[in-house]
Every structure is written in C-alpha cells, then in structure tokens.
N, C-alpha and C positions, 0 to 999 in steps of 0.2 A: 181473491183481488189481491192476499201474498203481495202471489207472485206481478203484477198490475201495479202494487206498494214498491214493487221491490225495482222495477224496470222503467221505472218511470223519474223513481229514486235517481240509478246512475246513466240515465238521459239529463237527469238537469248538473249531473257532478261532469259528467264531457260538456256541456254547451260552456259550465262559467271556469275550465278549466279551458277552453277557445277560443275564451276573451281576449282581445289584445287589451295589455295595459299599455297606461300612456307615461311610464317611467321609460328613461332612455340608454337603451340595448350601450356598453362599451364594446366597439369595437378593435379589433388591428389592424391596422396597415402591413404587418410581420409582425414574427415575434417577440421585435424588444420592444413598436414602436409603439406607443393607440392611439388611435385618430379619435381627433374629436377637432365639429362640430361648434365654428366657431357660427354668433349670428355674422353678418355685414353690417357696418357700421359706416357708416359717410362721412363721407372728410367732410370739413371745413375749413374754407380756403381762408388761409390766412395773407392777411394785407402784409406787403411786404412796405419795408418802413424807404423809403428812400432814403438813402446817401448823402450827404453833401457831402461833398469835397468843402477843404481848406482851403485859400487864396496865399498867393506863394508871395513876400513882401517885395522883394524885386523881382526882374521880368530876366534880367539877364545869369540871374544866381542857380544857380544846377542841384536840383532839389529831389530829396529821397523818400517815395511815398510810401507811407505804412501804414498797411492795408488794418489791418489791427489794432493797431491801437488806431487811423484812420487823420492821418499829424505829419509836416512835413519836417526831413530830419536835410538842413543845409550840409551844402561839401562843398571839398574844399572850389574854390574855384580858383587853377593856375593855368599857365601862358604852356603850352609846353612848344619844342620843337624840334621836329624829326631833320636828324638826321641821316640822307645819303652814299654808300660812292655810287657815278656811274660808273661804267665799264665799258674802255674803251677799246679799239683794234687792239686784238693781243696778246 
C-alpha cells in the first residue's frame, strides 16, 4: 500500500512537471540580441491632404516655389543680352 502511494505521488509530480505554461519564454537570436515577437498591427490608411498651389500674381513674372512654406517668391525680372564673337576663317 505504501509502495502504491509513493508510485502514484511520483507519477503525479512527473505529470505536473511536464505541463506547458502559457508564460512567454524569452528567446535569443544571438548572444547579444533578444528576440521579441510583436503582435501584427494593421496599418491605418492615412488620408493625403490635397496641397493647394498658390496662384501667381502676374503671368510673365518669374517665381520660385518654396515647397516647405507652400508659397511663391518673386525673382528678378531683368532682360539679358548674350554677346558672342563669330570665328572667321583664319
């Protein structure tokens, strides 16, 4: 009777030791870096804000478009003349 109770107690302890726990076990990819499993997060689509371009004040005026401030900067409006020499025979 004593032998039967000892054997049943040992069997019970062995079964309890083999049960899996729900606790997450820390795994390591390498010696230095710890591997952490992250839950998958669905990306929320972000609505793009429609950018309204500024309208120029004059049509023939040169402008520079500043992308950061979304504004037009006036540039100098000057005429230029290109002078070149023609190379002749000789």
